[in-house]
N, C-alpha and C positions, 0 to 999 in steps of 0.2 A: 295583594297586588304584587305581581312579579317584578323582579329587578329590571327586566327589559321595559316593562310598562312605566316604571318609575323614571328610567332614563329618558324614554320618549317624552314623558310629561315634562321633564326638566327642559329638554331641548325645545319643545313647543312653547313652554312658558317663557323661555329666554327670547325666542323669536317674537312672541307676542309683546314682551316688554320693549324690545327694540322698535317694533312697529308703532308704539305709542309716542315715539320721539324722545325717549329717555336717553341720557348719555350711555355710551356702551358699557363702561365699567359699572355704572349704577344698576343697569338692568341685569347684567351677568352676575355681579356680585350678590344682588338681592336674591336671585333665584338659587344661587349656590348656598347661601347662608340659611335661607328658608327651608330648602330641602334637607340640609344638615340637621336643623332643629327638629323637623318632623320625623326624620329617620332615627336619629340617635339621641333625641331629648336634649337635656342641658349639656351633655358632653359635646354635642355638635356646636355649641357656642364658641368652643375653642378653635374651631376650624379657621375663622378669619384671622384670629390672633396668631395662630401657628403660621399661616400663610404670610402675614405681615412680617413676622420674625425671620422667616426663610428669605423674604424679599430683601430685608435690611442686611442680611448676612451674605447676599450675593455680591461678591467683590466686583465681578465684571459689570455690574450695573453702573459703576462709576464712568463707564465709557460713554454712556448715552449723553449726559449733559456736556461732556467734552467735545464730542463730535458735533452735536447740535450747535454749541457755541462757535466751533470752528467754521461751520457752514454759514451761519448768519454773519459772522465777522467778515468773511470774504465777500458776502453779498452786499452788506451795508457799506463796506469801505470802497466799493466800486472797482475792485480788482477785476471782476468779470467784464466790465466795459473795455478795459485794456486788452483782455484776451480776444474779445470779438473783433476789435480793430486789427489785431495780428491775423486772425483767420480771414478777415475781410480782404486784406491785401494779398495774402499768399494763395488763396483758393479762388479769388474773383475771376481771373481769366478763363477759368473752366466753365463750360455750360453747366448750369446748376451749381456752380462753385460756391456761391454764398450759402446755399442750402447744405452743401457738404461741410462748409466751415461751421455752420450752426450745429451740425451733428458733432464735429470735433469739439466745439465749445461745450456741448452738453456732456461729452465724455469727461472732459477736464473738470467741469463743475461737479459731476457725479463723483469723481475721484477725490474731490475736496470736501464733499458735502454729506452724501449718504441719504439725502431726502429728495423725493421727486418734486415736492412743492416748490422748493427753492429754484430747481432747474426750470420749472414751468414759468415761475415769476421772471426769471432772468431772460429766458427765451422770448416770452410774450412782450416784455417791455423794451428789450434791447434789439433783438434780432428781427421780430415780426414786422415792426414798422419800417425798418430798412429794407427788408425783402419785398414788401408790398410797394414801396416807393421805387424799387428797381424794376418793377413789372413782373415779378414772380407770380405764378398762379397761386391764388389765395388758398385754394383747397389743398394743394400739395404742401405748401409751407406750413399751414396749420397742422397738418399731419406730421410733418417733420418735427415740429416743436413738441407736440404731444408725445410722439414715440421717443424722441431723444431725451425728454425729461424723465421718462419712465426708467431709463438706465440707472437713475439714482438709487433705486432700491435693489440693484443687482451688483453694480460695480463697487468694490470696497472703497471706503468704509461704509457699507450699507447698514443703516440703522435697522431695517427690517430684518436682515440676517442676524443682527445682534439680538433682536427680540426672539426670532425663531430659535436661536442657540440657547437662550435662557429658558424658554418654555420646553424645547425638546431635549434639554441637557446635553447639547453637543458643543464641541470646542468652537468658539467664535472664529478663532484664527483659521481653522480648516474651512469654515463656511465662506470666509472672505476670499481665501485663495480659490475655492471652488467656483466662486462667481466671476473670477477674472476672465477666463477664456470664453465662457458663454456670453458675458457682457460685451467683450471686444468682438466676438463673432456676430452678435446682433447688430452692433454698430456698423460693422463692415457690410452686413447684408443691407442695412438702410442706405449706406453710401452707394452700393452697387445699384439698388433700385433707383435712386435719384439720378445717378449718372446715366443709366440706361434710358430711363424715362425722358430725360432732357436731351439725350442724343436723338431719340426717335421724334420727340416733339420739342424743338428748340424754344418755342414760344413759352414753354412752361417755366424755363429758368435761363434767361439770357445771360451771356457772359458780360462782364464789366465793359463799358465802352473804352476804346483805345486811350482816350485822354486820361482816364482814371487808372489805366494799367501802367502808365508811364511813371512808375516809381523806381527810383534808382535802387540797385542792388544793396548799396550801403544803407539806404533808408529801410529796406526790407530787413536787413540784419539788425538794425536798431529796434524795429518793431518786435523781433523775436525776444527781446528782453522782457516783454510782457509775460512770457511763458516761464521765465526763470524763477520767479517767486512761487508760482504754483508747483513747479517741479521740485523746488526746494522743500516745500511743505509736504508734498506727496512722498518724497524720499525720506524726509525726516520722520514721517509717521509710519508709512508702510514698509519702506526699505529697511529701516532699522529693526522693525518687528520681524520681517522675513529672515533677516540675518541672525536673529536670535539675541540682539543686543538689548531689546526692550520687551517687556511683556505687553499684553493687549491693553491693560489699563495705562501703563506707562506710555505706550504708543499714542493713545488718545490724548494724554496730557501733552505730549510733545507736539501733536498736531494743533491743539488749542493755543499753546504758547507760540508756535511758529506762525499761526494766522494773525496773532496779536502783533508780533514783530513785523510781519509783512505790511500790515496796515500802518505801523509806526514808520517803517522805512519809506513808505509811499507818502507820508505826511498827512494821512487821512484818519488818524486815530484821535477823533475828537470825543468830548464827553457825551455828545448826543449819540454818536456811533456806538460808544461803549454801553450807554444806558439802554438803547434800543436792542442791541445784541443780547444783553444780559436779561432784559425783560422777556424777550421772545424765547430765550433758552429756558428760563424758569418755567414759563407756561407750557412749552412742549414737553419738557422733562417730567413735570408733574402729571401731565396727561398720560404719558407712557407708563409711569409708575403705578398709577391707579389701574390701568388696563392690565398690567402684568399681575398685580395683586388679585384682581377679579379672576384672571385666568387660572392662577394657582388654586383659588378657592373652588372654582368649578371643576378643575381637573382632579382635586382631592376627592370630591364627592363621586365623580365618575369612577375613579380607581377603586373606591370602596364598594361600589355597586357591581364591579366587574363588567361594565358596559362594553369595554373594548373586546373582551373575549366573546361576549354575546353577539357583537356586531360581526366579528370574524366568523363565528359559527353560522350566522345568518347568511352571509355572502358565500362562504366556501361550502358548508354542509347542505343548507336548504336550497340555495340558488345554483350551486355547482359551478361557481365562477372561478376562473383561474386568477392567480395574483395579478397578472397584467391587466385583465379585464376589470378587476377591482380598482387598480391604480388609475385606469382611464376614467372610470366612473367618478372617482375622487377628484380628478382634475376638472372634469366637466362640471361638477358641483361647485368648485371654486369659481368658475366663469359665471355660473348662474348667480351665485352670491355676490360676485363682483359688480353685477349690474345694480346692486343696491347698497353695498357696504364698502368701506375702504379696507386696505390690506391688514391693518392691525385688528379690526373687528373680525375679519374673516379668520385670522390666525387664532384669535381668542375663542371663537365659537367652535372651530373644528379641531384645534390642536389636541384636546383631550381624547378625541376619538381617532383622528387620522394618523397622527404621528406614531403612537404605539402600534396601531394596526399596520402601518407601513413597515415597521420594525418586525412585527410578528410574521409578516408575509415574506420576509427575507430581503427587503430592499435596504440599501445603504441610506441612512438618515441624513448624511451630508449631501448626497446626490438628490435625495428627496426635497431637501430644503431649497436647492437650486430650482427644481421643478416647481415647487410651490411659488417661488419668487417670480419666475417667468410667467406662470399662469396668472399671478396677480397683475403683472404688467399688461397681459392681454385683457383681463377683466377690467382694469382701469379705463380701457378705451372702448368698452362694449356698451352700446346702447341698451336700455333707454336711459340708465342713470349711472353710467361709467363716471368714476371720480374725476378723471382728467377732462372729460367732455365739459363738465360744468365749471371746472377751474379755468379752462380755456375760454369759455363763454364769458366769464366774469372779467377776464383780462384782455380779451381781443378788442380791436377797434370796432366801431359800429358796422363797417362794411362787411365784416365776417359774421355771417348769420349762423344760427344753430344748425340749419340744414348743411351749410358748408362744413361745419365742424364734424357732423355725423358722416358726411361723405368722405372727409379727409382721412379717416382712420382705417377705411376698408383695406387698402393695399398694405398698410403697415401691420394691421392685425394678421393678415395672411403671412407676411414675412416673419412675424414673431411666432406664429404657429409652426412655421417651418423650423425655426430655431428650437422650439420646444421639442418637436419630433426628433430633431438631430441629437439633442441631449439625451432624450429617452432611448434612442437606438444605440448611441455611442456614449455610454456613461463616462468614459475616460476624458471627454471634453471637459467635464467638471471635476473629475476625481484625480486626473494625472498630477496637477500642481499640488494639491494638498498631500497626496501620497508620497510625493518625492521631495517636497521642499518645506513641509511643515516642521518647525522646531518647537518642541514643547517648552 
């Protein structure tokens, strides 16, 4: 049996395990260890142990629980509620202003959290009921919240980019910086779409009535204090890291402590908040560690088989495709897989093949990590089983139907595809910041 056939059998076996409903790490890890035992006998039994030791020695892995703790602490302590009130007053007089404010809220939450799930939960529970009560079009605002929450996996401190950096062996700091401009560009494109749409169709997003706009300038300035703590947390974490005062792990610890202090200053640090935050942090962190362990096992077997070189030879020599054509095919496959899987599952499944292949084809792996993340954002919102679609369905009020949710994502998927193409055509959108400001 050729190595190519073994690699294909492993891939099909992994997909089959996932279709049975097994947990991602269980299905992938089982296929990896079983293949190692069949290929190399008793020596293959050391594969999982070696991968576990490699995982335990990965110092940057400490960032994961820190960032997850920070995000949940900010969410559980209600600091996001204060932020929404600030955006509500400052952007309300504009047509579609509350939707624009919601996008702003999502950007800030993303910069403090790094996970899309938390942004979705905050948007669906805080912003969506208010937008519907104000007469905003339910289809448009549902799309706003889904698209805005997806920024959490691109804007630093993105947990997905941390995972990509660990699996692809790329500096997480460079990946963070590479996600800044694409993330802000995508948020700006969302805002432009909402403003233009509400300018053409004012009934889609009416401005706040005059009686609610009559807030004194002094009161508006007081509301800006809601943004002081998030800015402090972001600067303490990302600012010190970019200036070279803290390492990546130290930066994550600073962010976790800063979020704890913010909750304490607000008088919201109760035992219940601390317990709930710690419990959720432990559950999510353990899940990510098992997934990375499975990815390392699977990748080690693939490296041993030489599957990456075989795949490159198939695309380049047999099919005669150019590097850019291969890259586009890889991105399309992400979108197809995203209809059924979440971002971590996609990364684990294709990282052993796609990341080395992208490097062999001459592409920058930092830039490729941003492309992967943006494509994940698109896949999150692609029917029939896009991850964000069902999250929104679970959190939305009864008047928002599944049909509304499917319709809502169409314009935002188009906007995100435009952003993806721009980053592909102009790589410096992603690479300029890490090339000029990254300090080791």
